[in-house]
C-alpha positions in Angstrom: 0.0 0.0 0.0 1.6 3.3 -1.1 2.4 6.1 1.3 4.0 9.5 0.4 6.0 11.2 3.2 8.4 14.1 3.6 6.8 16.4 1.1 8.8 19.6 0.9 7.1 22.6 2.6 8.0 25.8 0.7 5.3 28.3 1.7 6.3 31.8 2.8 5.4 34.2 5.6 3.7 36.3 2.9 1.4 33.4 2.0 0.5 33.1 5.7 -0.3 36.8 5.8 -2.5 36.6 2.7 -4.5 33.8 4.2 -4.7 35.2 7.8 -5.5 38.6 6.5 -8.1 37.5 3.9 -10.5 35.4 5.9 -14.0 36.4 4.8 -15.6 35.6 8.1 -12.9 36.1 10.8 -12.9 33.5 13.6 -13.5 34.6 17.1 -9.9 34.2 17.9 -8.7 36.2 14.9 -6.7 39.4 15.4 -8.5 42.6 15.3 -8.3 44.3 11.9 -10.0 47.6 12.3 -7.5 49.3 10.0 -7.8 46.6 7.3 -9.1 47.5 3.9 -12.1 45.7 2.4 -12.9 44.7 -1.1 -15.9 42.8 -2.2 -16.6 41.7 1.4 -13.1 40.3 1.9 -11.1 41.6 4.8 -7.4 42.4 4.0 -4.7 43.5 6.3 -3.6 47.1 5.6 0.1 47.5 4.6 0.9 48.8 8.1 -0.7 45.7 9.7 1.1 43.4 7.3 4.4 44.8 8.3 3.4 44.5 12.0 2.5 40.8 11.6 5.2 39.7 9.2 7.7 38.7 12.0 5.0 36.7 13.7 4.0 35.0 10.4 7.7 34.1 9.8 7.9 32.7 13.4 4.9 30.5 12.8 6.2 29.5 9.4 9.4 28.2 11.0 7.4 26.5 13.8 5.2 24.8 11.3 8.2 23.5 9.4 9.5 21.9 12.5 6.3 20.2 13.7 4.4 19.4 10.6 4.9 15.8 9.2 3.1 15.9 5.8 2.0 12.4 4.6 -0.5 11.0 2.2 -2.0 7.5 1.7 -3.9 6.3 -1.2 -5.2 3.3 -3.2 -6.7 3.0 -6.7 -9.9 1.3 -7.5 -11.4 0.4 -10.8 -14.6 2.3 -11.6 -17.4 0.1 -12.8 -20.1 2.7 -13.3 -21.0 6.4 -12.6 -24.7 7.1 -12.9 -25.6 10.8 -12.7 -29.3 10.1 -12.6 -29.0 8.3 -9.3 -25.8 10.1 -8.0 -24.1 6.7 -7.4 -20.7 5.4 -8.5 -19.8 1.7 -8.2 -16.2 0.6 -7.5 -14.5 -2.7 -7.5 -13.9 -3.1 -3.8 -10.3 -4.5 -4.2 -7.5 -2.0 -4.9 -5.7 -2.2 -8.2 -2.0 -3.2 -8.3 0.4 -0.4 -8.5 1.5 -0.2 -12.2 5.0 0.8 -11.2 5.6 -2.4 -9.3 7.9 -4.8 -11.1 6.0 -7.1 -13.5 3.0 -4.8 -13.7 2.3 -3.1 -17.0 0.7 0.3 -17.3 -2.9 -0.2 -18.5 -3.4 1.1 -22.0 -5.6 4.0 -22.7 -9.2 2.9 -23.3 -8.5 -0.6 -22.0 -9.8 -1.7 -18.6 -7.6 -2.8 -15.8 -7.7 -6.5 -15.0 -10.2 -6.8 -12.2 -8.8 -7.9 -8.8 -8.9 -11.5 -7.9 -12.3 -12.9 -7.0 -13.3 -12.8 -3.4 -13.2 -16.1 -1.7 -16.5 -17.5 -0.5 -18.7 -15.8 -3.2 -21.7 -18.0 -3.7 -21.3 -18.2 -7.5 -17.5 -18.1 -7.5 -17.5 -15.5 -10.2 -18.5 -12.3 -8.4 -16.1 -9.4 -7.8 -16.8 -7.5 -4.6 -18.2 -4.1 -5.3 -18.8 -0.9 -3.4 -21.4 1.8 -4.2 -20.9 5.4 -3.1 -23.5 8.1 -3.2 -21.9 11.3 -4.6 -25.1 13.1 -5.6 -24.6 15.5 -8.5 -20.8 15.1 -8.2 -21.1 11.6 -9.7 -21.3 13.2 -13.1 -17.6 14.2 -12.8 -16.5 10.6 -12.8 -18.3 9.7 -16.1 -15.5 8.5 -18.4 -13.1 7.5 -15.5 -11.4 4.1 -15.7 -10.4 4.2 -12.0 -10.2 6.5 -9.0 -7.6 7.6 -6.5 -9.0 7.4 -3.0 -6.7 9.6 -0.9 -6.2 10.9 2.6 -3.6 13.5 3.7 -2.3 14.7 7.1 0.4 16.8 8.7 0.2 14.8 11.9 -0.8 15.8 15.4 2.1 17.9 16.6 1.1 21.2 15.0 -2.4 20.8 16.5 -0.9 20.2 19.9 1.2 23.4 19.6 -1.9 25.3 18.5 -3.9 24.1 21.5 -1.0 25.1 23.8 -1.1 28.6 22.5 -4.9 28.8 22.9 -4.6 27.4 26.5 -2.0 30.2 27.3 -4.4 32.8 25.8 -1.9 33.5 23.0 -4.7 33.6 20.4 -2.7 35.6 17.9 0.0 32.9 17.6 -2.7 30.3 17.4 -4.4 32.1 14.6 -1.2 32.4 12.5 -0.1 28.9 13.2 -3.5 27.6 12.1 -3.0 29.4 8.8 0.5 27.9 8.4 -1.0 24.5 9.1 -3.5 25.0 6.3 -0.7 25.7 3.9 1.3 22.7 5.1 -1.6 20.3 4.6 -2.3 21.7 1.1 1.4 21.0 0.3 0.8 17.3 1.1 -2.4 17.3 -1.0 -0.8 19.1 -3.9 2.1 16.5 -4.0 -0.4 13.6 -4.2 -2.4 15.3 -6.9 0.8 15.8 -8.9 1.6 12.1 -8.5 -1.9 11.2 -9.7 -1.5 13.6 -12.6 1.8 12.1 -13.6 0.3 8.6 -13.4 -2.6 9.6 -15.6 -0.4 11.4 -18.2 1.7 8.3 -18.5 -1.4 6.4 -19.5 -2.6 9.0 -21.9 -5.4 9.9 -19.5 -6.4 13.0 -17.5 -7.9 13.8 -14.1 -11.4 14.7 -13.0 -11.9 17.7 -10.6 -10.9 17.0 -7.0 -13.9 15.7 -5.1 -13.9 16.4 -1.4 -16.7 15.0 0.9 -18.6 17.8 2.4 -17.6 20.2 -0.3 -18.3 18.5 -3.6 -21.9 19.2 -4.6 -24.2 16.4 -3.3 -21.5 14.5 -1.4 -21.9 14.7 2.3 -19.0 14.9 4.8 -19.9 11.4 6.0 -18.2 10.2 2.8 -14.9 10.7 4.6 -15.4 7.5 6.5 -15.5 5.5 3.3 -12.5 7.3 1.8 -10.5 6.8 5.0 -11.0 3.1 4.8 -10.4 2.9 1.0 -7.2 4.9 1.2 -5.9 3.0 4.2 -5.6 6.1 6.4 -5.0 4.0 9.5 -1.4 3.6 8.2 -1.0 7.3 8.9 -2.7 7.2 12.3 -5.8 9.0 11.0 -9.1 8.3 12.7 -12.6 9.6 12.3 -15.2 10.9 14.8 -18.9 10.1 15.0 -19.4 13.5 13.3 -17.3 12.4 10.4 -14.4 14.7 11.2 -10.9 13.4 10.7 -8.3 13.4 13.4 -5.6 14.7 13.6 -7.5 17.9 12.8 -5.1 18.9 10.1 -6.1 16.0 7.8 -8.2 15.8 4.6 -9.6 13.3 2.1 -10.5 13.5 -1.6 -11.3 11.4 -4.6 -9.9 11.8 -8.1 -11.1 10.1 -11.3 -8.6 9.1 -13.9 -9.8 8.4 -17.4 -10.8 9.9 -20.8 -12.7 13.1 -20.2 -12.3 14.4 -23.7 -15.2 16.6 -24.7 -16.4 17.0 -21.0 -16.4 20.6 -19.8 -15.4 20.0 -16.2 -14.4 23.0 -14.1 -10.9 23.1 -12.8 -12.3 23.5 -9.2 -15.6 22.8 -7.6 -15.3 25.6 -5.1 -18.2 27.7 -6.4 -20.6 24.8 -5.8 -19.6 24.5 -2.2 -21.9 25.9 0.6 -18.8 27.3 2.3 -17.5 29.1 -0.7 -17.6 32.6 0.9 -16.0 31.6 4.2 -13.5 29.0 3.3 -9.8 29.5 4.1 -8.8 26.6 1.8 -10.0 28.5 -1.2 -7.5 31.2 -0.5 -4.6 28.7 -0.5 -4.9 28.2 -4.3 -1.7 29.3 -5.9 0.2 29.6 -2.6 1.6 26.1 -2.6 3.0 25.2 -6.0 3.2 21.5 -6.7 6.7 20.2 -6.9 8.3 20.0 -10.4 9.3 16.4 -9.8 7.1 14.5 -7.4 9.8 12.0 -6.6 12.8 14.3 -6.1 12.3 15.4 -2.5 9.4 13.4 -1.4 9.7 9.8 -0.3 7.2 7.1 -1.3 7.0 3.9 0.6 4.9 0.7 0.5 3.3 -0.4 3.7 
């Protein structure tokens, strides 16, 4: 089972300032910004306040680099069907072999993967185990996919512990900026995995669907994280899930990517505008702040569990 660790973290203090100073609905523990400018409902730090907070942003950037442990786990599953009318997708419930393993050939474009071995104990002896997911209207984005990446990412629990310590001490300003740094660190892990998926797809003459996140993708509830956690093997990274379908450590995420032939399909690059939290989301402001590595294997280490 593949795991990606040690993703380089290259975000800047300026990126932290842009996120911390641009939250559309400031958290209760956010710094006061009475002298901030506003445009289109978005609060921005004034130049004076940016200069004031820049040393703190740099301090929290350095702290994040020391305590974040970015990692990602994933598996690939053959897609049997995606039915927009019912909002359901059906996967083969056994993961595909990694095509980079010795002896495995990369599946040709347009050709299906060999289905995983039959499950023992099936009544007819010829049934492949399947799993149906309800993605609502987001199921349409997987039409044309040959398989999917089920993925989870995390930066581990240490940054969350440091953040909680700042809050317990009443140092809400440092907690706020460290939280912004954590968002950037987690997005770095996600971006590295998306790059790996894109490289894999390109090598097969295929492309990627939009990134589908439970709780954000239209029609797919946050409860979908439980299934993704299991499919991706998130337990290998120590990730758990609460009864309310929230991942722990807190700085963790999950997503699904389709890989296939989407020629002629007008998929948006991002599904942000369809999300109910579009106007208040910090994640949306990360876009462009964490460039994906030019070579996914140069500084990041991949391992097999």
